[in-house]
PDB file of N, CA, C and O in Angstrom:
ATOM      1  N   MET A   1     143.797 126.927  49.883  1.00  0.00           N
ATOM      2  CA  MET A   1     145.138 125.773  50.235  1.00  0.00           C
ATOM      3  C   MET A   1     145.333 124.953  48.904  1.00  0.00           C
ATOM      4  O   MET A   1     144.308 124.408  48.494  1.00  0.00           O
ATOM      5  N   MET A   2     146.235 124.812  48.319  1.00  0.00           N
ATOM      6  CA  MET A   2     146.696 123.896  47.032  1.00  0.00           C
ATOM      7  C   MET A   2     146.416 122.557  47.308  1.00  0.00           C
ATOM      8  O   MET A   2     147.128 121.959  48.115  1.00  0.00           O
ATOM      9  N   LYS A   3     145.148 121.802  46.556  1.00  0.00           N
ATOM     10  CA  LYS A   3     145.582 120.259  46.248  1.00  0.00           C
ATOM     11  C   LYS A   3     146.727 119.313  45.625  1.00  0.00           C
ATOM     12  O   LYS A   3     147.196 119.316  44.487  1.00  0.00           O
ATOM     13  N   ILE A   4     147.117 118.260  47.070  1.00  0.00           N
ATOM     14  CA  ILE A   4     147.639 117.868  46.774  1.00  0.00           C
ATOM     15  C   ILE A   4     148.058 116.524  46.081  1.00  0.00           C
ATOM     16  O   ILE A   4     148.168 115.624  46.914  1.00  0.00           O
ATOM     17  N   ILE A   5     148.361 116.078  44.611  1.00  0.00           N
ATOM     18  CA  ILE A   5     147.952 115.026  44.194  1.00  0.00           C
ATOM     19  C   ILE A   5     149.080 113.787  44.099  1.00  0.00           C
ATOM     20  O   ILE A   5     150.154 113.851  43.500  1.00  0.00           O
ATOM     21  N   ILE A   6     148.695 112.948  44.649  1.00  0.00           N
ATOM     22  CA  ILE A   6     150.261 112.381  44.931  1.00  0.00           C
ATOM     23  C   ILE A   6     149.536 110.493  43.446  1.00  0.00           C
ATOM     24  O   ILE A   6     148.650 109.638  43.438  1.00  0.00           O
ATOM     25  N   THR A   7     150.706 110.923  42.586  1.00  0.00           N
ATOM     26  CA  THR A   7     150.317 110.120  41.263  1.00  0.00           C
ATOM     27  C   THR A   7     150.497 108.096  41.970  1.00  0.00           C
ATOM     28  O   THR A   7     151.393 107.740  42.735  1.00  0.00           O
ATOM     29  N   ALA A   8     149.826 107.532  41.635  1.00  0.00           N
ATOM     30  CA  ALA A   8     149.806 106.452  41.641  1.00  0.00           C
ATOM     31  C   ALA A   8     151.375 105.736  41.735  1.00  0.00           C
ATOM     32  O   ALA A   8     151.663 104.895  42.587  1.00  0.00           O
ATOM     33  N   HIS A   9     152.362 106.262  40.647  1.00  0.00           N
ATOM     34  CA  HIS A   9     153.950 105.661  40.442  1.00  0.00           C
ATOM     35  C   HIS A   9     153.888 106.314  41.459  1.00  0.00           C
ATOM     36  O   HIS A   9     152.952 105.712  41.986  1.00  0.00           O
ATOM     37  N   ALA A  10     154.118 106.982  42.068  1.00  0.00           N
ATOM     38  CA  ALA A  10     155.231 107.395  43.498  1.00  0.00           C
ATOM     39  C   ALA A  10     154.020 107.524  44.680  1.00  0.00           C
ATOM     40  O   ALA A  10     154.150 108.343  45.589  1.00  0.00           O
ATOM     41  N   ARG A  11     152.820 106.633  44.586  1.00  0.00           N
ATOM     42  CA  ARG A  11     152.505 105.833  45.844  1.00  0.00           C
ATOM     43  C   ARG A  11     153.533 104.443  45.590  1.00  0.00           C
ATOM     44  O   ARG A  11     154.243 103.774  46.340  1.00  0.00           O
ATOM     45  N   LYS A  12     153.329 104.413  44.668  1.00  0.00           N
ATOM     46  CA  LYS A  12     154.268 103.110  44.065  1.00  0.00           C
ATOM     47  C   LYS A  12     155.882 103.032  45.057  1.00  0.00           C
ATOM     48  O   LYS A  12     156.354 102.264  45.895  1.00  0.00           O
ATOM     49  N   ARG A  13     156.306 104.279  44.384  1.00  0.00           N
ATOM     50  CA  ARG A  13     157.363 104.085  45.102  1.00  0.00           C
ATOM     51  C   ARG A  13     157.645 104.178  46.460  1.00  0.00           C
ATOM     52  O   ARG A  13     158.676 103.578  46.762  1.00  0.00           O
ATOM     53  N   LEU A  14     157.276 104.534  47.053  1.00  0.00           N
ATOM     54  CA  LEU A  14     156.574 104.217  48.726  1.00  0.00           C
ATOM     55  C   LEU A  14     156.827 103.552  49.160  1.00  0.00           C
ATOM     56  O   LEU A  14     157.370 103.670  50.259  1.00  0.00           O
ATOM     57  N   GLN A  15     156.597 102.398  48.582  1.00  0.00           N
ATOM     58  CA  GLN A  15     157.043 100.813  48.813  1.00  0.00           C
ATOM     59  C   GLN A  15     158.115 100.293  48.756  1.00  0.00           C
ATOM     60  O   GLN A  15     158.309  99.407  49.587  1.00  0.00           O
ATOM     61  N   ASP A  16     159.247 100.617  47.770  1.00  0.00           N
ATOM     62  CA  ASP A  16     160.325 100.621  47.975  1.00  0.00           C
ATOM     63  C   ASP A  16     161.375 100.861  49.076  1.00  0.00           C
ATOM     64  O   ASP A  16     161.321 101.684  49.990  1.00  0.00           O
ATOM     65  N   LEU A  17     162.352  99.957  48.793  1.00  0.00           N
ATOM     66  CA  LEU A  17     163.112 100.760  50.240  1.00  0.00           C
ATOM     67  C   LEU A  17     164.201 101.558  50.175  1.00  0.00           C
ATOM     68  O   LEU A  17     164.932 101.604  51.165  1.00  0.00           O
ATOM     69  N   ARG A  18     164.519 102.332  49.012  1.00  0.00           N
ATOM     70  CA  ARG A  18     165.042 103.633  48.761  1.00  0.00           C
ATOM     71  C   ARG A  18     163.856 104.639  48.990  1.00  0.00           C
ATOM     72  O   ARG A  18     164.120 105.834  48.855  1.00  0.00           O
ATOM     73  N   GLN A  19     162.433 104.233  49.359  1.00  0.00           N
ATOM     74  CA  GLN A  19     161.800 105.211  49.656  1.00  0.00           C
ATOM     75  C   GLN A  19     161.301 105.384  51.575  1.00  0.00           C
ATOM     76  O   GLN A  19     160.688 106.148  52.320  1.00  0.00           O
ATOM     77  N   ASP A  20     161.998 104.216  51.602  1.00  0.00           N
ATOM     78  CA  ASP A  20     161.457 103.954  53.453  1.00  0.00           C
ATOM     79  C   ASP A  20     161.486 104.327  54.369  1.00  0.00           C
ATOM     80  O   ASP A  20     162.571 104.290  54.949  1.00  0.00           O
ATOM     81  N   GLN A  21     160.546 104.797  54.918  1.00  0.00           N
ATOM     82  CA  GLN A  21     160.378 105.603  56.554  1.00  0.00           C
ATOM     83  C   GLN A  21     159.917 107.712  55.394  1.00  0.00           C
ATOM     84  O   GLN A  21     160.297 108.776  55.881  1.00  0.00           O
ATOM     85  N   ILE A  22     159.298 107.658  54.317  1.00  0.00           N
ATOM     86  CA  ILE A  22     159.299 108.670  53.561  1.00  0.00           C
ATOM     87  C   ILE A  22     157.410 107.978  53.424  1.00  0.00           C
ATOM     88  O   ILE A  22     157.023 106.878  53.030  1.00  0.00           O
ATOM     89  N   ASN A  23     156.710 109.043  53.879  1.00  0.00           N
ATOM     90  CA  ASN A  23     154.921 109.129  54.255  1.00  0.00           C
ATOM     91  C   ASN A  23     154.531 109.675  52.809  1.00  0.00           C
ATOM     92  O   ASN A  23     155.231 109.856  51.813  1.00  0.00           O
ATOM     93  N   GLU A  24     152.833 109.924  53.100  1.00  0.00           N
ATOM     94  CA  GLU A  24     152.497 110.596  52.131  1.00  0.00           C
ATOM     95  C   GLU A  24     152.343 112.241  52.847  1.00  0.00           C
ATOM     96  O   GLU A  24     152.238 113.249  52.148  1.00  0.00           O
ATOM     97  N   SER A  25     152.354 112.249  53.965  1.00  0.00           N
ATOM     98  CA  SER A  25     152.236 113.284  54.820  1.00  0.00           C
ATOM     99  C   SER A  25     153.616 114.278  54.737  1.00  0.00           C
ATOM    100  O   SER A  25     153.581 115.501  54.605  1.00  0.00           O
ATOM    101  N   ASP A  26     154.505 113.669  54.818  1.00  0.00           N
ATOM    102  CA  ASP A  26     155.891 114.151  54.004  1.00  0.00           C
ATOM    103  C   ASP A  26     156.016 114.689  53.148  1.00  0.00           C
ATOM    104  O   ASP A  26     156.622 115.760  53.121  1.00  0.00           O
ATOM    105  N   ILE A  27     155.366 114.011  51.921  1.00  0.00           N
ATOM    106  CA  ILE A  27     155.484 114.744  50.535  1.00  0.00           C
ATOM    107  C   ILE A  27     154.064 115.597  50.417  1.00  0.00           C
ATOM    108  O   ILE A  27     153.813 116.091  49.317  1.00  0.00           O
ATOM    109  N   ARG A  28     153.474 115.718  51.103  1.00  0.00           N
ATOM    110  CA  ARG A  28     152.378 116.598  50.973  1.00  0.00           C
ATOM    111  C   ARG A  28     152.978 118.256  51.600  1.00  0.00           C
ATOM    112  O   ARG A  28     152.761 119.359  51.098  1.00  0.00           O
ATOM    113  N   VAL A  29     153.574 118.006  52.530  1.00  0.00           N
ATOM    114  CA  VAL A  29     154.437 119.094  53.619  1.00  0.00           C
ATOM    115  C   VAL A  29     155.194 119.804  52.761  1.00  0.00           C
ATOM    116  O   VAL A  29     155.211 121.035  52.789  1.00  0.00           O
ATOM    117  N   ALA A  30     155.874 119.106  51.937  1.00  0.00           N
ATOM    118  CA  ALA A  30     157.055 119.288  51.122  1.00  0.00           C
ATOM    119  C   ALA A  30     156.817 119.851  50.220  1.00  0.00           C
ATOM    120  O   ALA A  30     157.270 120.995  50.197  1.00  0.00           O
ATOM    121  N   ALA A  31     155.902 119.329  48.859  1.00  0.00           N
ATOM    122  CA  ALA A  31     155.011 119.762  47.869  1.00  0.00           C
ATOM    123  C   ALA A  31     154.365 121.122  48.156  1.00  0.00           C
ATOM    124  O   ALA A  31     154.790 121.992  47.396  1.00  0.00           O
ATOM    125  N   ARG A  32     153.693 121.433  48.812  1.00  0.00           N
ATOM    126  CA  ARG A  32     152.878 122.616  49.600  1.00  0.00           C
ATOM    127  C   ARG A  32     154.146 123.963  50.116  1.00  0.00           C
ATOM    128  O   ARG A  32     153.913 125.169  50.040  1.00  0.00           O
ATOM    129  N   SER A  33     155.055 123.533  50.468  1.00  0.00           N
ATOM    130  CA  SER A  33     156.922 124.288  50.775  1.00  0.00           C
ATOM    131  C   SER A  33     156.862 125.180  49.645  1.00  0.00           C
ATOM    132  O   SER A  33     156.663 126.393  49.709  1.00  0.00           O
ATOM    133  N   ILE A  34     157.091 124.332  48.360  1.00  0.00           N
ATOM    134  CA  ILE A  34     157.368 124.600  47.606  1.00  0.00           C
ATOM    135  C   ILE A  34     156.706 126.222  46.447  1.00  0.00           C
ATOM    136  O   ILE A  34     155.663 126.040  45.819  1.00  0.00           O
ATOM    137  N   PRO A  35     157.373 127.516  46.334  1.00  0.00           N
ATOM    138  CA  PRO A  35     156.456 128.677  45.998  1.00  0.00           C
ATOM    139  C   PRO A  35     156.154 128.546  44.559  1.00  0.00           C
ATOM    140  O   PRO A  35     156.507 127.712  43.725  1.00  0.00           O
ATOM    141  N   GLY A  36     155.519 129.435  44.504  1.00  0.00           N
ATOM    142  CA  GLY A  36     154.978 129.868  42.808  1.00  0.00           C
ATOM    143  C   GLY A  36     154.441 129.142  42.229  1.00  0.00           C
ATOM    144  O   GLY A  36     153.893 128.233  42.852  1.00  0.00           O
ATOM    145  N   TYR A  37     154.348 129.175  40.994  1.00  0.00           N
ATOM    146  CA  TYR A  37     153.693 128.153  39.709  1.00  0.00           C
ATOM    147  C   TYR A  37     154.955 127.251  39.062  1.00  0.00           C
ATOM    148  O   TYR A  37     156.011 127.795  38.739  1.00  0.00           O
ATOM    149  N   ILE A  38     154.744 125.933  38.923  1.00  0.00           N
ATOM    150  CA  ILE A  38     155.393 125.073  38.114  1.00  0.00           C
ATOM    151  C   ILE A  38     154.868 124.672  36.725  1.00  0.00           C
ATOM    152  O   ILE A  38     153.869 123.957  36.809  1.00  0.00           O
ATOM    153  N   PRO A  39     155.262 124.932  35.497  1.00  0.00           N
ATOM    154  CA  PRO A  39     154.875 125.432  34.666  1.00  0.00           C
ATOM    155  C   PRO A  39     155.048 123.549  33.662  1.00  0.00           C
ATOM    156  O   PRO A  39     154.276 123.022  32.861  1.00  0.00           O
ATOM    157  N   THR A  40     156.537 123.016  34.290  1.00  0.00           N
ATOM    158  CA  THR A  40     156.922 121.888  33.870  1.00  0.00           C
ATOM    159  C   THR A  40     157.265 121.010  34.901  1.00  0.00           C
ATOM    160  O   THR A  40     157.653 121.366  36.014  1.00  0.00           O
ATOM    161  N   ALA A  41     157.043 119.288  34.331  1.00  0.00           N
ATOM    162  CA  ALA A  41     157.960 118.725  36.027  1.00  0.00           C
ATOM    163  C   ALA A  41     159.248 119.098  35.752  1.00  0.00           C
ATOM    164  O   ALA A  41     159.894 119.381  34.743  1.00  0.00           O
ATOM    165  N   THR A  42     159.465 119.008  37.086  1.00  0.00           N
ATOM    166  CA  THR A  42     160.564 119.916  37.928  1.00  0.00           C
ATOM    167  C   THR A  42     160.937 119.322  39.438  1.00  0.00           C
ATOM    168  O   THR A  42     160.153 119.230  40.384  1.00  0.00           O
ATOM    169  N   ARG A  43     162.585 118.876  39.410  1.00  0.00           N
ATOM    170  CA  ARG A  43     162.525 117.664  40.428  1.00  0.00           C
ATOM    171  C   ARG A  43     163.444 118.974  41.888  1.00  0.00           C
ATOM    172  O   ARG A  43     164.390 119.758  41.955  1.00  0.00           O
ATOM    173  N   PHE A  44     162.824 118.668  42.375  1.00  0.00           N
ATOM    174  CA  PHE A  44     163.152 119.556  43.701  1.00  0.00           C
ATOM    175  C   PHE A  44     163.856 118.790  44.676  1.00  0.00           C
ATOM    176  O   PHE A  44     163.678 117.631  45.053  1.00  0.00           O
ATOM    177  N   ARG A  45     164.434 119.388  44.911  1.00  0.00           N
ATOM    178  CA  ARG A  45     165.762 118.741  46.163  1.00  0.00           C
ATOM    179  C   ARG A  45     165.722 119.392  47.528  1.00  0.00           C
ATOM    180  O   ARG A  45     165.469 120.550  47.861  1.00  0.00           O
ATOM    181  N   GLY A  46     166.091 118.156  48.322  1.00  0.00           N
ATOM    182  CA  GLY A  46     166.641 118.580  50.064  1.00  0.00           C
ATOM    183  C   GLY A  46     165.260 118.310  50.678  1.00  0.00           C
ATOM    184  O   GLY A  46     165.002 119.038  51.636  1.00  0.00           O
ATOM    185  N   PHE A  47     164.419 117.517  50.371  1.00  0.00           N
ATOM    186  CA  PHE A  47     163.057 117.738  51.701  1.00  0.00           C
ATOM    187  C   PHE A  47     163.860 116.041  53.117  1.00  0.00           C
ATOM    188  O   PHE A  47     164.653 115.100  53.086  1.00  0.00           O
ATOM    189  N   MET A  48     163.175 116.524  53.789  1.00  0.00           N
ATOM    190  CA  MET A  48     163.224 115.863  54.820  1.00  0.00           C
ATOM    191  C   MET A  48     161.981 115.113  55.224  1.00  0.00           C
ATOM    192  O   MET A  48     160.924 115.735  55.117  1.00  0.00           O
ATOM    193  N   ALA A  49     161.942 113.958  55.640  1.00  0.00           N
ATOM    194  CA  ALA A  49     161.117 113.481  56.133  1.00  0.00           C
ATOM    195  C   ALA A  49     160.801 113.598  57.404  1.00  0.00           C
ATOM    196  O   ALA A  49     161.712 113.886  58.181  1.00  0.00           O
ATOM    197  N   SER A  50     159.616 113.429  57.856  1.00  0.00           N
ATOM    198  CA  SER A  50     159.764 113.169  59.598  1.00  0.00           C
ATOM    199  C   SER A  50     160.133 112.211  60.460  1.00  0.00           C
ATOM    200  O   SER A  50     159.922 112.083  61.666  1.00  0.00           O
ATOM    201  N   THR A  51     160.775 111.483  59.594  1.00  0.00           N
ATOM    202  CA  THR A  51     162.119 109.898  60.422  1.00  0.00           C
ATOM    203  C   THR A  51     162.951 110.658  60.075  1.00  0.00           C
ATOM    204  O   THR A  51     163.416 110.966  61.172  1.00  0.00           O
ATOM    205  N   GLY A  52     163.524 111.228  59.335  1.00  0.00           N
ATOM    206  CA  GLY A  52     164.917 112.226  59.365  1.00  0.00           C
ATOM    207  C   GLY A  52     165.427 111.834  57.957  1.00  0.00           C
ATOM    208  O   GLY A  52     166.424 112.309  57.412  1.00  0.00           O
ATOM    209  N   ARG A  53     164.549 110.845  57.425  1.00  0.00           N
ATOM    210  CA  ARG A  53     165.023 110.420  55.969  1.00  0.00           C
ATOM    211  C   ARG A  53     165.335 111.360  55.034  1.00  0.00           C
ATOM    212  O   ARG A  53     164.504 112.238  55.268  1.00  0.00           O
ATOM    213  N   PRO A  54     166.233 111.862  53.812  1.00  0.00           N
ATOM    214  CA  PRO A  54     165.859 112.924  52.695  1.00  0.00           C
ATOM    215  C   PRO A  54     165.952 112.630  51.180  1.00  0.00           C
ATOM    216  O   PRO A  54     166.843 112.277  50.408  1.00  0.00           O
ATOM    217  N   PHE A  55     164.795 112.895  51.108  1.00  0.00           N
ATOM    218  CA  PHE A  55     164.670 112.361  49.499  1.00  0.00           C
ATOM    219  C   PHE A  55     163.991 113.885  48.636  1.00  0.00           C
ATOM    220  O   PHE A  55     163.467 114.788  49.288  1.00  0.00           O
ATOM    221  N   ASP A  56     164.136 113.939  47.014  1.00  0.00           N
ATOM    222  CA  ASP A  56     164.075 115.007  46.103  1.00  0.00           C
ATOM    223  C   ASP A  56     162.286 114.432  45.894  1.00  0.00           C
ATOM    224  O   ASP A  56     161.575 113.637  46.509  1.00  0.00           O
ATOM    225  N   MET A  57     162.046 115.552  44.387  1.00  0.00           N
ATOM    226  CA  MET A  57     160.662 115.171  44.206  1.00  0.00           C
ATOM    227  C   MET A  57     160.690 115.657  43.058  1.00  0.00           C
ATOM    228  O   MET A  57     161.216 116.755  42.872  1.00  0.00           O
ATOM    229  N   VAL A  58     160.039 114.829  41.887  1.00  0.00           N
ATOM    230  CA  VAL A  58     159.138 115.237  40.374  1.00  0.00           C
ATOM    231  C   VAL A  58     157.697 116.066  40.743  1.00  0.00           C
ATOM    232  O   VAL A  58     156.737 115.398  41.126  1.00  0.00           O
ATOM    233  N   VAL A  59     157.584 117.464  40.621  1.00  0.00           N
ATOM    234  CA  VAL A  59     156.362 117.976  40.532  1.00  0.00           C
ATOM    235  C   VAL A  59     156.422 119.092  39.289  1.00  0.00           C
ATOM    236  O   VAL A  59     157.365 119.499  38.611  1.00  0.00           O
ATOM    237  N   LYS A  60     154.907 119.425  39.294  1.00  0.00           N
ATOM    238  CA  LYS A  60     153.832 119.287  37.863  1.00  0.00           C
ATOM    239  C   LYS A  60     153.486 120.276  38.544  1.00  0.00           C
ATOM    240  O   LYS A  60     153.800 119.923  39.681  1.00  0.00           O
ATOM    241  N   ASP A  61     152.837 121.769  38.656  1.00  0.00           N
ATOM    242  CA  ASP A  61     151.632 122.347  38.535  1.00  0.00           C
ATOM    243  C   ASP A  61     150.412 121.945  37.555  1.00  0.00           C
ATOM    244  O   ASP A  61     150.757 122.216  36.405  1.00  0.00           O
ATOM    245  N   VAL A  62     149.060 121.375  37.592  1.00  0.00           N
ATOM    246  CA  VAL A  62     148.216 121.151  36.534  1.00  0.00           C
ATOM    247  C   VAL A  62     146.851 121.951  37.699  1.00  0.00           C
ATOM    248  O   VAL A  62     146.827 122.307  38.878  1.00  0.00           O
ATOM    249  N   LEU A  63     145.788 121.941  36.458  1.00  0.00           N
ATOM    250  CA  LEU A  63     144.481 122.759  36.734  1.00  0.00           C
ATOM    251  C   LEU A  63     144.568 121.980  37.931  1.00  0.00           C
ATOM    252  O   LEU A  63     145.048 122.716  38.793  1.00  0.00           O
ATOM    253  N   ALA A  64     144.304 120.700  38.456  1.00  0.00           N
ATOM    254  CA  ALA A  64     143.268 120.086  39.399  1.00  0.00           C
ATOM    255  C   ALA A  64     144.440 120.419  40.595  1.00  0.00           C
ATOM    256  O   ALA A  64     143.780 120.180  41.607  1.00  0.00           O
ATOM    257  N   GLY A  65     145.486 120.738  40.964  1.00  0.00           N
ATOM    258  CA  GLY A  65     146.418 120.856  42.086  1.00  0.00           C
ATOM    259  C   GLY A  65     148.068 121.115  41.452  1.00  0.00           C
ATOM    260  O   GLY A  65     148.486 121.719  40.464  1.00  0.00           O
ATOM    261  N   ARG A  66     148.811 120.255  42.672  1.00  0.00           N
ATOM    262  CA  ARG A  66     150.064 120.286  42.241  1.00  0.00           C
ATOM    263  C   ARG A  66     150.332 118.683  42.173  1.00  0.00           C
ATOM    264  O   ARG A  66     150.423 118.101  43.254  1.00  0.00           O
ATOM    265  N   LEU A  67     150.465 117.937  40.980  1.00  0.00           N
ATOM    266  CA  LEU A  67     151.066 116.913  40.910  1.00  0.00           C
ATOM    267  C   LEU A  67     152.712 116.388  41.168  1.00  0.00           C
ATOM    268  O   LEU A  67     153.779 116.734  40.662  1.00  0.00           O
ATOM    269  N   VAL A  68     152.293 115.255  42.345  1.00  0.00           N
ATOM    270  CA  VAL A  68     153.336 115.015  43.020  1.00  0.00           C
ATOM    271  C   VAL A  68     153.566 113.695  41.677  1.00  0.00           C
ATOM    272  O   VAL A  68     152.569 113.097  41.272  1.00  0.00           O
ATOM    273  N   ILE A  69     154.888 113.395  41.136  1.00  0.00           N
ATOM    274  CA  ILE A  69     155.260 112.515  40.026  1.00  0.00           C
ATOM    275  C   ILE A  69     155.834 111.203  40.272  1.00  0.00           C
ATOM    276  O   ILE A  69     155.401 110.078  40.020  1.00  0.00           O
ATOM    277  N   THR A  70     157.180 111.706  40.961  1.00  0.00           N
ATOM    278  CA  THR A  70     157.901 111.107  42.001  1.00  0.00           C
ATOM    279  C   THR A  70     158.396 110.764  43.024  1.00  0.00           C
ATOM    280  O   THR A  70     157.773 111.354  43.906  1.00  0.00           O
ATOM    281  N   ILE A  71     159.209 110.111  43.487  1.00  0.00           N
ATOM    282  CA  ILE A  71     160.029 110.488  45.135  1.00  0.00           C
ATOM    283  C   ILE A  71     160.943 109.744  44.623  1.00  0.00           C
ATOM    284  O   ILE A  71     160.821 108.797  43.846  1.00  0.00           O
ATOM    285  N   ILE A  72     162.142 110.339  45.219  1.00  0.00           N
ATOM    286  CA  ILE A  72     163.695 109.648  45.036  1.00  0.00           C
ATOM    287  C   ILE A  72     163.982 109.786  46.501  1.00  0.00           C
ATOM    288  O   ILE A  72     163.939 110.939  46.930  1.00  0.00           O
ATOM    289  N   GLY A  73     164.229 108.956  47.238  1.00  0.00           N
ATOM    290  CA  GLY A  73     164.582 108.832  48.550  1.00  0.00           C
ATOM    291  C   GLY A  73     166.278 108.783  48.186  1.00  0.00           C
ATOM    292  O   GLY A  73     166.805 108.223  47.225  1.00  0.00           O
ATOM    293  N   LYS A  74     166.883 109.500  49.202  1.00  0.00           N
ATOM    294  CA  LYS A  74     168.189 109.286  49.253  1.00  0.00           C
ATOM    295  C   LYS A  74     168.796 107.906  50.412  1.00  0.00           C
ATOM    296  O   LYS A  74     169.999 107.661  50.503  1.00  0.00           O
TER     297      LYS A  74
END
């Protein structure tokens, strides 16, 4: 299973009102659902938190695993 790394920036963004009701487990599930290899930072759209809150995220694959750079709540 691929290791998901959530940056400090993304964790900080989860505290903002716009990302309210999105938690780390939602991010991990969403990041694992993206197939293939992501060599450059790419925005992926249309994820749904367990609370029903839609969000996008910017992800890149690095040697250590899949790096979640930021979260964008809708």
